[in-house]
C-alpha positions as CSV (number, residue, x, y, z in Angstrom):
1,M,72.9,146.1,78.6
2,G,71.8,145.0,75.1
3,A,71.3,141.4,73.9
4,G,74.5,141.6,71.8
5,S,76.5,142.4,74.9
6,V,75.0,139.5,76.9
7,A,75.8,137.2,74.0
8,A,79.4,138.4,73.9
9,Q,79.7,137.8,77.6
10,A,78.3,134.3,77.3
11,A,80.8,133.4,74.6
12,M,83.8,135.0,76.3
13,K,86.4,132.4,77.4
14,V,88.8,133.7,80.0
15,L,91.7,131.7,81.5
16,H,93.3,133.0,84.7
17,I,96.8,131.8,85.6
18,Q,98.7,132.0,88.8
19,R,101.4,130.1,90.7
20,I,99.7,128.7,93.8
21,G,101.3,128.1,97.2
22,G,98.9,128.6,100.1
23,I,96.2,131.3,100.3
24,G,97.5,134.9,100.4
25,G,96.0,138.2,99.2
26,S,96.1,137.4,95.5
27,E,94.7,133.9,96.0
28,R,91.8,135.3,98.1
29,H,91.2,137.9,95.3
30,L,90.9,135.1,92.8
31,L,88.5,133.1,95.0
32,T,86.3,136.2,95.0
33,L,86.7,137.5,91.5
34,L,86.4,134.3,89.5
35,P,82.9,133.2,90.7
36,A,81.7,136.8,90.3
37,L,82.8,136.7,86.7
38,A,81.2,133.3,86.2
39,A,77.9,134.7,87.6
40,R,78.1,137.4,84.9
41,G,78.1,134.8,82.1
42,V,81.9,134.6,81.5
43,D,83.3,131.1,80.7
44,V,86.0,131.4,83.3
45,R,88.6,128.8,84.1
46,F,91.8,128.7,86.2
47,L,95.2,127.2,85.5
48,G,97.3,126.7,88.7
49,L,101.1,126.5,88.6
50,D,101.6,124.5,91.7
51,D,104.4,125.0,94.2
52,D,103.8,121.8,96.2
53,S,106.3,122.9,98.9
54,R,103.8,125.6,100.0
55,A,100.6,123.5,100.2
56,P,98.4,124.7,97.3
57,G,95.7,122.2,98.1
58,P,93.4,124.4,100.2
59,F,93.1,127.0,97.4
60,Y,91.6,124.4,95.1
61,E,89.3,123.1,97.8
62,A,87.8,126.6,97.9
63,L,87.8,127.3,94.2
64,T,84.3,127.0,92.5
65,V,85.2,127.4,88.8
66,P,86.7,124.7,86.5
67,Y,90.5,124.4,86.9
68,A,93.6,122.5,85.8
69,R,96.9,122.1,87.7
70,V,100.4,121.7,86.5
71,P,103.5,121.2,88.8
72,A,105.7,124.3,89.0
73,P,108.4,123.5,91.6
74,R,111.1,125.6,89.8
75,D,111.2,129.2,88.7
76,L,112.5,128.4,85.3
77,D,111.2,125.3,83.5
78,P,111.0,125.1,79.6
79,R,108.5,122.1,79.9
80,L,106.1,124.3,81.9
81,A,106.0,126.8,79.0
82,W,104.7,124.1,76.7
83,Q,102.1,122.9,79.3
84,V,100.8,126.4,79.8
85,R,100.7,127.0,76.0
86,A,98.5,123.9,75.6
87,Q,96.0,125.2,78.1
88,T,95.7,128.7,76.6
89,R,94.9,127.8,73.0
90,D,91.1,128.1,73.2
91,A,91.0,131.1,75.5
92,D,89.7,134.5,74.2
93,I,91.7,136.2,77.0
94,V,94.5,134.9,79.1
95,H,94.6,136.8,82.5
96,T,97.8,136.4,84.4
97,H,98.6,137.1,88.1
98,L,102.1,137.5,89.6
99,V,105.5,136.9,88.0
100,H,105.5,133.2,87.1
101,A,102.1,133.4,85.4
102,D,103.2,136.5,83.5
103,V,106.3,134.8,82.2
104,Y,104.7,131.5,81.1
105,G,101.2,132.9,80.3
106,A,102.5,135.6,78.0
107,L,104.2,133.0,75.7
108,G,100.9,131.5,74.5
109,A,98.3,134.2,74.9
110,D,96.7,135.8,71.9
111,R,95.0,138.5,74.0
112,L,96.7,139.1,77.4
113,V,95.6,140.9,80.5
114,S,98.0,141.0,83.4
115,T,97.1,142.0,87.0
116,K,99.9,143.6,89.1
117,H,99.3,142.8,92.8
118,N,102.3,144.4,94.5
119,D,105.1,147.0,94.2
120,D,107.9,144.7,95.1
121,P,111.2,146.7,94.5
122,F,112.7,143.9,92.3
123,R,110.1,144.9,89.6
124,A,111.9,148.3,89.2
125,G,115.3,146.6,88.7
126,A,116.4,144.5,85.8
127,F,113.1,142.7,85.7
128,R,111.5,146.0,84.5
129,F,112.7,145.2,80.9
130,F,110.6,142.0,81.0
131,E,107.6,144.0,82.4
132,R,107.9,146.5,79.5
133,A,108.0,143.7,76.9
134,L,105.0,142.1,78.6
135,A,103.1,145.4,78.5
136,R,103.7,145.7,74.8
137,K,102.0,142.3,74.3
138,A,99.2,142.9,76.8
139,A,95.9,144.4,75.8
140,K,95.6,145.8,79.3
141,V,97.5,145.9,82.6
142,I,95.5,146.0,85.8
143,A,96.9,147.7,88.9
144,I,95.0,147.0,92.0
145,T,95.5,150.5,93.4
146,E,96.4,154.0,92.2
147,A,99.7,153.8,94.1
148,L,100.6,150.6,92.2
149,A,99.6,152.2,88.9
150,H,102.0,155.1,89.6
151,F,104.7,152.6,90.5
152,Q,104.2,150.7,87.2
153,V,104.3,153.8,85.1
154,E,106.9,155.9,86.9
155,R,109.3,153.2,88.3
156,V,108.8,150.2,86.0
157,G,108.2,152.3,82.8
158,L,104.9,150.8,81.6
159,P,102.8,152.9,79.2
160,A,100.2,154.8,81.1
161,N,97.5,154.1,78.4
162,K,97.8,150.4,79.1
163,V,97.4,150.6,82.9
164,E,93.9,150.6,84.5
165,V,93.1,150.6,88.2
166,I,90.6,148.1,89.6
167,H,90.6,147.7,93.3
168,Y,90.1,144.4,95.1
169,G,86.5,143.9,96.1
170,L,85.2,142.1,99.2
171,D,81.7,141.8,100.6
172,D,82.1,139.3,103.5
173,L,84.6,138.0,106.0
174,P,86.5,134.9,105.0
175,A,84.3,131.8,105.3
176,A,85.6,129.3,107.9
177,W,86.7,125.9,106.7
178,G,86.8,124.4,110.2
179,S,87.0,125.4,113.9
180,N,90.1,127.1,115.3
181,P,92.2,125.0,117.6
182,A,92.7,125.9,121.2
183,D,95.2,128.7,121.9
184,D,97.0,130.2,124.8
185,V,95.8,133.8,124.3
186,P,94.2,134.9,127.6
187,A,90.4,135.6,127.4
188,Q,91.0,139.1,128.9
189,A,93.8,140.0,126.5
190,R,93.6,143.1,124.4
191,V,94.3,141.4,121.0
192,L,96.4,143.2,118.5
193,L,95.8,141.1,115.4
194,A,98.0,140.8,112.3
195,V,96.9,138.7,109.3
196,C,99.8,138.4,106.9
197,R,102.8,136.3,105.8
198,L,105.7,136.1,108.1
199,E,108.3,137.9,106.0
200,P,110.2,141.2,106.2
201,Q,107.9,143.0,103.8
202,K,105.1,142.9,106.4
203,G,107.1,144.6,109.2
204,L,106.0,142.2,111.9
205,D,109.3,142.8,113.7
206,I,108.3,146.4,114.2
207,A,105.0,145.3,115.8
208,V,106.9,143.0,118.1
209,R,109.3,145.9,119.0
210,A,106.3,148.2,119.7
211,L,104.7,145.8,122.1
212,P,106.8,146.7,125.2
213,D,105.7,150.3,125.0
214,I,102.0,149.4,124.3
215,R,102.0,147.1,127.3
216,T,103.3,149.9,129.5
217,R,99.8,151.5,129.3
218,H,97.8,148.3,128.4
219,P,99.5,145.4,130.2
220,T,97.1,142.9,128.8
221,A,97.9,143.7,125.2
222,E,99.1,140.7,123.2
223,L,100.1,140.3,119.5
224,V,98.4,137.5,117.6
225,V,99.6,136.8,114.1
226,L,97.7,134.6,111.6
227,G,100.0,133.5,108.8
228,E,103.1,131.5,107.9
229,G,106.4,132.3,106.4
230,P,110.2,132.2,106.7
231,Q,110.5,134.9,109.4
232,R,108.9,132.7,112.1
233,P,112.2,131.8,113.9
234,D,113.4,135.4,113.9
235,L,110.1,136.7,115.3
236,E,110.0,134.0,118.0
237,Q,113.5,134.9,119.0
238,L,112.8,138.6,119.0
239,A,109.7,138.1,121.2
240,A,111.7,136.0,123.6
241,N,114.4,138.6,123.8
242,L,111.9,141.4,124.6
243,E,109.8,139.1,126.9
244,V,106.6,140.0,125.2
245,P,103.6,137.8,124.4
246,V,103.5,137.1,120.6
247,H,101.3,134.2,119.3
248,L,102.3,133.0,115.9
249,L,99.2,130.8,115.2
250,G,100.0,130.0,111.5
251,R,97.1,129.4,109.1
252,V,93.9,129.1,111.0
253,P,90.5,127.8,109.7
254,D,88.4,130.7,111.0
255,V,90.0,134.1,110.4
256,A,86.7,135.8,111.0
257,A,86.5,134.5,114.6
258,W,89.8,136.2,115.3
259,L,88.7,139.4,113.6
260,Q,85.7,139.5,115.9
261,R,88.0,138.8,118.9
262,A,90.5,141.5,118.0
263,D,90.6,145.0,119.4
264,V,92.7,146.4,116.5
265,L,94.3,145.2,113.3
266,V,98.0,146.1,113.1
267,H,99.6,146.1,109.7
268,P,103.1,147.7,109.8
269,A,104.1,146.8,106.2
270,R,107.2,148.2,104.5
271,W,105.4,148.1,101.2
272,E,102.1,146.7,100.2
273,G,100.2,145.8,97.0
274,F,96.8,146.1,98.6
275,G,96.5,144.6,102.0
276,L,93.3,142.6,101.9
277,A,93.5,142.1,105.6
278,L,92.8,145.8,106.0
279,L,89.5,145.4,104.1
280,E,88.6,142.4,106.1
281,A,89.2,144.3,109.4
282,M,87.1,147.2,108.1
283,L,84.2,144.8,107.2
284,A,84.5,143.4,110.8
285,S,84.1,147.0,112.1
286,K,87.6,147.0,113.6
287,P,90.0,150.0,113.8
288,V,93.2,149.7,111.8
289,V,96.7,150.9,112.6
290,A,98.9,150.6,109.5
291,T,101.8,152.2,107.8
292,R,101.5,155.1,105.4
293,V,103.1,153.3,102.5
294,S,102.2,152.2,98.9
295,S,98.4,151.6,98.6
296,I,97.5,151.6,102.3
297,P,96.3,155.3,102.4
298,E,93.8,154.4,99.6
299,I,92.2,151.8,101.9
300,V,92.6,153.3,105.4
301,V,91.7,156.9,105.9
302,D,93.9,158.3,108.5
303,G,91.9,159.7,111.5
304,Q,88.7,158.3,110.1
305,T,88.9,154.5,109.8
306,G,92.1,154.1,111.7
307,L,95.6,155.6,112.1
308,L,98.5,155.6,109.7
309,V,102.2,155.8,110.8
310,P,105.6,155.8,109.1
311,P,107.2,152.4,108.5
312,D,110.1,151.1,110.6
313,E,109.3,153.3,113.7
314,P,108.2,151.0,116.6
315,Q,107.7,153.9,119.0
316,V,105.4,155.7,116.7
317,L,103.4,152.5,116.0
318,A,103.1,151.9,119.7
319,A,101.8,155.4,120.3
320,A,99.1,155.0,117.6
321,V,98.0,151.5,118.9
322,T,97.9,152.9,122.4
323,R,95.7,155.8,121.2
324,V,93.3,153.5,119.5
325,L,93.1,151.2,122.6
326,D,92.5,154.2,124.7
327,E,89.7,155.7,122.5
328,P,88.5,153.4,119.7
329,G,85.7,155.9,118.9
330,D,83.9,155.1,115.6
331,Y,86.9,154.0,113.5
332,G,85.4,150.6,113.1
333,E,82.0,151.7,112.0
334,Q,83.4,154.2,109.6
335,G,85.7,151.5,108.2
336,R,82.8,149.2,107.6
337,R,80.8,151.9,105.7
338,R,83.8,152.7,103.6
339,A,84.5,149.0,102.7
340,Q,80.9,148.4,101.7
341,S,80.7,151.6,99.6
342,Q,84.1,151.7,97.9
343,F,85.3,148.1,97.7
344,S,82.4,145.8,96.7
345,V,82.7,142.6,94.7
346,S,80.1,143.9,92.2
347,R,82.2,147.0,91.5
348,M,85.3,144.9,91.0
349,A,83.7,142.4,88.7
350,D,81.8,144.9,86.6
351,R,85.0,146.9,85.9
352,T,86.9,143.7,85.1
353,L,84.3,142.6,82.7
354,A,84.3,146.0,81.0
355,L,88.1,145.8,80.6
356,Y,87.8,142.3,79.0
357,E,85.3,143.7,76.5
358,T,87.7,146.5,75.6
359,A,90.5,143.9,75.2
360,L,88.4,141.8,72.9
361,R,87.8,144.8,70.6
362,R,91.5,145.4,70.4
363,T,92.9,144.0,67.1
């Protein structure tokens, strides 16, 4: 890398924008990507559009780059557009994440980069016309997987020459911000772990429905879910109706401790942008049983790092989990090697920086 390139990197000012409410996959991505860009000489800052109803505070406690926060309690707020515009004026590149940041960040950006984190079906509906207008303004659109890139081009209608794939990167398990509270999961339990939001997209109801069949062969199997969301009452009622042990532990301070304790990660999503929990499980050398949807086959290699099944089929999911519990083999070790070689932070940050340099050359 020449001296001119280093100087360009040092002068590059990049403002990332996202609506923040809790810490999910896109937030964990930012907490990894932003310091990696800063270490490469980028003047990186963050603007948070805060949804106070969803506890954004812990995200900022973990953030290590300069940031500003503005309240964003409503989806549509003309005042927010002016506040965001004021923050973007001195940025060489405005990099938006998720819908709210796309809408408000695009209004003031001179050079725009937008990362697409999921293939939520609503994006292929009427919202696709906004997405197309955004793509015309954007210098580049990042899709976090090949599957998501195809969705953006084929279903949403974005121009293929604007879309570039940059996978999430992860080198380590999540750092603990405290000790986990006591729980009622038996010490001898075979732990089926899910790490996700409690909402229909993640298919946790299918995992609960699969549990009776799993327990027929492995009677100590219990489902432990780390995450919060609106589906909690429904999942609690379903578990009670089926009389199966399901532990909805909410957001815990030490996810890595649960990954070490787990026998298998279960991820029965109906669609998925990336599934960072898959990568975390692989780094922890744990086998994965997940659905063959969206991006998941790019992360989990069926028969090598885990098993993939169709969505919405609890009996098939149960059979796959039972098979892994019977013979875990070297799924976990192969998963760890794949995560380290294909999904590193260095690879993600270097590709993002190269994309910025391309965007800066665009007139």
